[in-house]
N, C-alpha and C positions, 0 to 999 in steps of 0.2 A: 436271863430267862429261866423260868422254873422248869422242872422236869416235865410237868403236865403240858406246858406250852410247847416244849420241844416235841413231845409225842404228837400233839395236835398238828404242828407244822409238818412233821414227817408224814402223818397220815394224809394231810391235804396234798402234799407233794406226790404221794403214791397214787392218789386218786386222779390227779392231773395227768401223771404219766400213763396211767391205765387208760384214761380217756384218749390221749394222743395215740396210743397203740391201737385201740379199737377203731379210731377214726382212720388211721393209716390202713388198717386191714380192710375196712369197708371201702375206702377210696380205691385201693388196689383191686378189690373184687369188682367194683363198679367199672373200672377201666377194663378189666378182663371181659366183663359182660359186653361192654361196648365194642371191643375188638371182635367178639363173636357174633355181632349183629350186622348183617349186610345193610349197606347204605343205599338209598334210592339213587338211581343213576349209575351205579357201579356195573361192572361186567357181569354177565350171567355165567354162573358156575354150577356144575353138577359133579357129584362124586363118581369115580369110575377108574378103570385101569389105565395106567400110563406105561407105555412100553418104549424102551430105548432102541428097538429095532424096527419100529414102525416106519412107514415111508412118508417123507416130506412133512415132518412135524417140527414145531418149535416148542421145546420144553423149557420151563423157566420157573422161578420162584414167584408164586402169586402173592401180591402185596394187598389186594383188596380186602377191606374189612369184612369179617363174616367167619363162619365156621371153618372156612378152608384157607384162611390167611396163613402165609409162610409155607403152604404145601407146594410141592412140585405139581405143575399143571401143564397141559399140552393144548395146542391149537394147530390147525393146519398152517404150515409155513406160508402158504399163499394167501391166507386170510387171517392174520393174527388178531384182528379185532372180533373174531367169531366167538361163540360161547366156548367156555373152557371146561376141560375135563380135569378134575383135581384128584390127585392121589392122597393117601394118608401120610406120605413121607414129607417131613418138614426140614428145610434146610435154610441156612443163612446165605451160603454161596453154593453154586452148583455149576457143573459142566459135565458133558458126556460126549463120547465118540465111539463108534463101532460096538455098540452094545454094552459099554462100560461107563459108569458114572462115578463122579466123586461129589459127596455131599458134606459140606462143612456145617456142623450143627452145634447148638448149645446144649449143655447138660445142666439143668437148673439145680442149684445147691442151696442149702439153708443159709450159708454165709455168703457165697459167691458162686457165680457160674463158672463152669469149666467147658472146654470145647474139644470136639472130636472131628477127625476126617474119616468118613465112612466110604469105602469102595462098594458100589452098587452093581448088581448084574442087570441084565436087560429088563427084568421085571421089577426093578427097584428093590430087590432083596439084598440085605447086607452080606458081603463077601469077606470083608476085613475092616478092622477099626484101628485107628491110631490116635493117640493124644496129640492135641495141638496146643502149643505153649502160650497162646494169646488170642486176641480177638481175630476171627477169620476175616480175610480181605479178598484174596483172589484164588481162583481154582481153574485148573486146566486138565485135559486128558489128551494124550497123544492120538493122532489120527487112527492108529491101529488099535487103540484101547490098552496097549501094553503098559504105558506109564501114566501115572497121575501125579499132579503137583498142586501144592497149595502154599499160600502165604498167610502169615498172621502177624499182627502188631504185638510186639512184646514190650514195647515202651512207647508212650504217646499214643495218639489215636487218629492221626491224620497225615496224609502225604504232603499236605500243603505246606506245613512248616518244616523246620529242621530238627525239632526235638522229638524224634521217633526212632525206633529200632524195629526191624522186621526179621522174620525167620522164614526162609523158603525151603520146602522139603519136596523130595521126589521119591516115589515108591514104584517098584516093579510089581505090577498087579499080578504077574504070573508066579513070581518066586516069593513075593512078600518082602524083598530086600528093601530097606528104608534107608535113604540118606536124609537124616533129620534136619540138616542145614547145609546149604551150598557153600558155607564158609569152610567146609571140609575139602573143597576142591582147590586145586592150584590155580592161582590167578596170574594170567599173562597180560601185562599192560606195557605198551610200547616195545614189544618184543622181548621183555624181561620178566622174570618172576617178580610178582608184586606182593608185598606184605604191608598191612596196615590194620591197626586195632579197630578202626571205625568202619570197616567194610560191612555193607548191608546188601542183601539181594531181595528181589521181589518180582512178581509178574512173570512167571515162566510161561513160555509158549513153545510147542514142539514142532519139529519137522516130521516128514512122513517116513524117514529112514530108521526110526527107533534108535537113533544115536545122537542126533543134533537137536539142541534146543537153544532158545534165546531167553534172555532175562534182563532185568535192570540191576546194575551194581552201582551203589553210591559210595563215595569215599571222598573225604576232604571237601565236602560242599558241592561236589559235581556228580551227576548221574550219567552212566554210560550204558549203552547197549553192549551186552556181551553174548558171544556165541559159545555154548557149552558142548562138551563131548562127554557123553555118559560112559563111554568105555575108558577113555583116558583120564576122566575125572578132572578136566581142566575147563576153565572159562577164559575167553580171550576178548579184550575190548575191541569193539567194531566202530562205534560212533558215539558222539557226545549228546547230552541233553535229550535222552530218550527214557521215558518212563512207561511202565505197563505195556510192553510190546505185544503185538498179536500178528503172528506169521500168516501170510496169505495162503490159500489152499495150494497154489502152484509153487509156493516156496520162494518167490522172487522178491517179495516186498514185506515190510513190517509196518503196520499201523501202530501209532503210539500217541501219547500225550506229551507235549512239549511245553516247558516253561517259557513264557514270553514276557520280555521286559515291559513294564508299564502296567501290567494287569494287577488287580488286588492281590495282596498276600494270601488271602484265603481262597482265591479262585484264579490261579496263575497259568492255567493250561489251555492250549488249543490243540485240536487233533491234526496230526500230520501222517503222511505215508512216506516211508524211506524205501528207495530202490536199492537193494542190497548189492547189485552189480556196479552201478554207477555212483552211488552215494547221494543221488539227487533227492531233495526233500520237496514234497508237495503239500502245501497248506490246504486243508479241507475247508469247505464253505460253512461249517458250523461256527457261528459267531460266539457262542457261549463257551464258558469253561467246562470241560468234561473231565470228571474224576472217575474214570472207569477204564477197564481193560476191554477195549472194543472187540466185537466178534465179527468175523467175516461171514456174511450170509452166502456169498459166492465170491468169485474173483473180482467182481466189480462193485460190490456193495458192503458197507459196514453197518453194524447194529450196535447201539450203545445206550446207556441209561443216563437220564438227567432227573433231578428232583422233580416230584409231582405231588398232587394232592394226597396221594396214598403212601408216599414215600419215594417212588420212582416210576418213571415212564420210559418206554423204549422208543428210540428213534432210529431211522436209517438215513444214510447219506452216500452218495457216489464216492468211490475211492480215488477218483482222478481229479478232484478239486472243483468239479462242476456241480450244478444242481443246487438244491436247497434241502435243509433237514425236513424230514417228514415223520410225524409221530405215528407209530404203528400200533401201540398197545399202551393202555393205562395200567397203573398199579402192577408193574412187573419189573423184574430184574434178573440178572444171571441167565441169559438165554443161551440155549445150545440148539443148533439145527441138526435134526436127526434124519438120516436117509437122503 
């Protein structure tokens, strides 16, 4: 091939690459435009203030297409299908209690995204910010607002399989003291201190005493419910086959997702409630696989997300194994009940 032909081939290749780049930019721009356009039949949303101290609200991440997608929004807890009030604060995961919120968000980069956990005050203003080492997954705040926790995937991207690694962190929102990984805590399993290189933690949930918490610990292919002590910096195994626990308001039960034999590998869970005093498990009447950390609306009712047309919808179900699932909100995820 002559030098002239080589130059022509190189020039043609550059033109093709430039065309692909332009097409990619235009496609990304078109997708962004579609995300910002409200779709017919979606929930009604208006911009406005969202407070974490208001009475009887449900605050959540709005998933509906349009200018307020991914923003924290609020509705009356008694009427979650009513028109939404959307803040300007965007989160991937969210939770709040007693006027304190935690927002896990993405920071868009030229090469790759990074992630942050932001502690919010009652008016959704930033109080503190912490780097998150992977894709945000779970978030919780203690009932008093004193502690916040979050979980991130640092390897793999799904709880369904076994090829994943998580990092669970807890911060004291009063002092700013951060435990960047629960792996720093002493593990007690079977009455003895336990060491293993494959220990993973996720799904923190807090008791009302500002000392006790529960979480999932995985090791050697098994998942355990662990009870943590923030002062002693220990976690102790309590029960097996418990993932993404959620402690009831009265502190007596834990709702969780349990792997059930015979279900598909990518959808292996059913919702259960564990009585912490007796160890009795109650299967809930939701027949679908739920990959979420359920939220207690009150001592009798659970709220959780399932896939929907806009990404996720919220459902409720009785916590005693009776009743049937009921969809309460479309295009919504990460709910927190305020007041």
